Structure formats: structure tokens, C-alpha cells
C-alpha positions in Angstrom: 81.7 108.0 115.6 80.2 105.9 112.8 79.1 107.7 109.6 77.8 106.4 106.3 80.4 106.9 103.6 78.6 109.8 101.8 78.3 111.7 105.0 81.9 110.9 106.0 83.2 112.2 102.6 81.3 115.5 103.0 82.4 116.2 106.6 86.1 115.5 105.9 88.1 118.7 106.2 91.7 119.9 105.6 92.3 121.1 109.1 95.3 123.5 109.1 97.9 122.7 111.8 97.0 125.8 113.8 93.6 124.4 114.3 94.9 121.0 115.7 95.4 120.5 119.4 98.8 119.5 120.6 97.3 116.5 122.5 99.2 113.3 121.8 97.6 110.9 119.3 97.7 107.3 120.3 99.9 104.8 118.5 96.8 102.6 118.1 95.0 105.3 116.1 98.1 105.9 113.9 98.3 102.2 113.3 94.7 102.1 112.3 95.2 105.0 109.9 98.2 103.1 108.3 96.3 99.8 108.1 93.4 101.5 106.3 95.9 103.3 104.0 97.3 99.9 103.1 94.0 98.9 101.6 94.0 101.6 98.9 93.5 100.5 95.3 96.8 99.7 93.5 97.4 98.7 89.9 99.4 95.5 89.6 99.5 95.4 93.4 102.6 97.6 93.6 101.5 99.1 97.0 103.7 102.1 96.4 103.0 103.9 99.7 105.6 104.1 102.4 105.3 106.1 105.7 107.7 107.5 108.3 106.0 108.5 111.6 107.4 111.5 113.5 106.3 112.2 117.1 107.8 113.8 120.2 111.4 114.7 120.2 112.0 113.1 116.8 109.4 115.4 115.2 110.9 118.5 116.9 114.4 117.5 115.7 113.1 117.0 112.2 111.4 120.5 112.2 114.7 122.1 113.4 116.8 120.2 110.8 114.4 121.1 108.0 114.4 124.8 109.1 118.2 124.9 109.1 118.4 123.2 105.7 115.9 125.6 104.1 117.4 128.7 105.6 121.2 128.0 105.5 121.9 125.5 102.8 123.6 126.6 99.6 122.9 123.2 98.1 119.2 123.7 97.5 117.2 126.4 95.7 116.4 129.4 97.9 113.2 129.1 99.9 111.1 132.0 101.1 111.8 132.6 104.8 108.1 132.9 105.6 107.2 129.6 103.8 110.0 127.9 105.7 108.8 129.4 109.0 105.2 128.5 108.4 106.0 124.9 107.4 108.4 124.2 110.3 106.1 125.9 112.8 103.2 123.7 111.7 105.4 120.6 111.9 106.5 121.5 115.5 103.0 122.2 116.7 101.1 119.1 115.5 101.1 115.9 117.6 102.1 113.6 114.8 103.5 114.0 111.3 103.5 111.1 108.8 105.9 111.5 105.9 104.0 110.3 102.8 106.5 108.6 100.5 106.0 107.1 97.0 108.2 104.1 96.2 108.2 103.4 92.5 107.7 99.9 91.3 111.3 98.6 90.6 110.2 97.0 87.3 108.4 100.3 86.3 105.4 98.3 85.1 103.0 101.2 85.3 103.3 105.0 84.8 104.4 107.1 87.8 101.1 109.0 87.9 99.2 105.7 88.6 101.4 105.2 91.7 101.0 108.8 92.8 97.2 108.2 92.5 97.5 105.0 94.6 99.4 106.9 97.3 96.8 109.7 97.2 94.0 107.1 97.7 96.0 105.7 100.7 96.1 109.2 102.1 92.4 109.6 101.5 91.8 106.4 103.4 93.8 107.8 106.4 91.9 111.0 106.2 88.5 109.4 106.2 89.5 107.2 109.1 90.7 110.2 111.1 87.5 112.0 110.3 85.4 109.0 111.4 87.3 108.9 114.7 86.7 112.6 115.3 90.2 113.8 114.4 91.4 116.5 112.1 94.0 116.1 109.4 96.0 118.1 106.9 98.3 117.1 104.0 101.2 119.5 103.8 102.8 119.6 100.3 105.3 122.5 100.2 107.2 123.1 97.0 110.6 122.3 98.6 109.7 118.7 99.3 112.5 117.3 97.0 115.1 119.2 99.1 114.1 117.0 102.1 115.0 113.6 100.6 118.4 113.5 102.2 117.1 114.4 105.7 114.5 111.7 105.5 117.1 109.2 104.1 114.9 108.2 101.2 116.1 105.3 99.0 116.6 105.3 95.3 113.1 105.2 93.7 111.4 107.0 96.6 109.9 110.4 96.5 108.4 112.5 99.3 104.9 113.6 98.6 104.2 115.5 101.7 103.5 115.3 105.4 100.1 114.2 106.8 99.3 115.8 110.1 96.8 114.3 112.5 95.4 115.7 115.8 92.4 116.4 117.8 90.5 119.4 116.5 91.0 122.4 118.7 89.0 124.8 116.5 86.4 123.7 114.0 87.4 124.6 110.5 84.3 125.4 108.4 83.6 123.7 105.1 84.5 125.8 102.1 81.6 123.9 100.4 81.6 122.6 96.8 80.1 123.9 93.6 77.3 122.2 91.9 78.5 118.8 90.5 76.1 119.3 87.5 78.2 122.2 86.4 81.2 119.8 86.3 79.5 116.9 84.6 78.7 116.1 81.0 76.4 113.2 80.3 77.0 111.4 76.9 74.3 108.9 76.1 
């Protein structure tokens, strides 16, 4: 599917995990998503995005480990059972989960928010690529992400920003639409 960029932006959806098919996503598609993510804008060329790809048994083990940590650990802040269940159920049921990781510039040459913005643009590149290929995607960002750093073996200076799920669309998810941009814009001339 080839779309012009304006059309592609407007048809992109956050497709919840329950609307994604369990059909395997090819390694080639995942690599294309990552390659396009790698071309996101980045101030001072810090390229702060890092990714960990979970598929198959590794993904199922991660979901089980996260659930156990969230429900039984006394070392983290208590997590609502329903939120833990919803998150790990989604993780188990999607074909691929990409951990989205920010790696701060070691020299701290720019503010963290700029690197978060760069990682977000990398995710948008993946999302638009998935949409262009006819796949659905969802960026899961639960409040307990900092509790998962140990499980993911993140290095000093790294921060988990969420999990990006990709899969074939099983059920179309309707557009919530957008309000009029004129109501959000002030022209100063």
C-alpha cells in the first residue's frame, strides 16, 4: 500500500492489542520499521533510540515475568491488579513487542526532553511505516514502566518509554477524529 504522507498520517491509528491478529509478523517488516525509526530527527545526532524485540517464547516469558514482578514484588510500588492483568494480557496476545528505550547522551549535551522527542519521532516513523504496510500498531505506556528496568536489563542512562506492538489488523478500529485545527491555532502576523 502506498499513500501520500498527508493521507498516511490521517489513517494511522492506535490499534489496541485486542484488535491485532496473533499472526506472526515477519522479521523483514520489523527490520524495515527499525530502519525507518533510525532516520528520525535527532539534535546533535545523539540517536537516543534503542530497541529490544520480543517475539515467540521470549515474549511470553517476558509477560509472565512482568506479571509476577507486578503482583508479588515488595520492591516496587503496588500496581493495580487489573492494570497488571490488562498489560500482560496484551503483551502475550500481540505477535511482536518492541521495547522502546531512551539512551541519554553520555555527555548530556542536550536536555532530556529533546531526546524523548527524538525517540517519539522514531516511534512515529515506525507507526507510519506499519500503517503504510497495512499493519496496526499500539504504543503501550503503563505507569509502572520504571519498575521493569531490571527485567529488561537496561544500562545506566537508559529509560524504558514503553512497548510498541505491531500486528495484522483483526478488527478495524475507527478513527476518533480530530477537532478543527483552526481552534488550536493562533496566527500572529
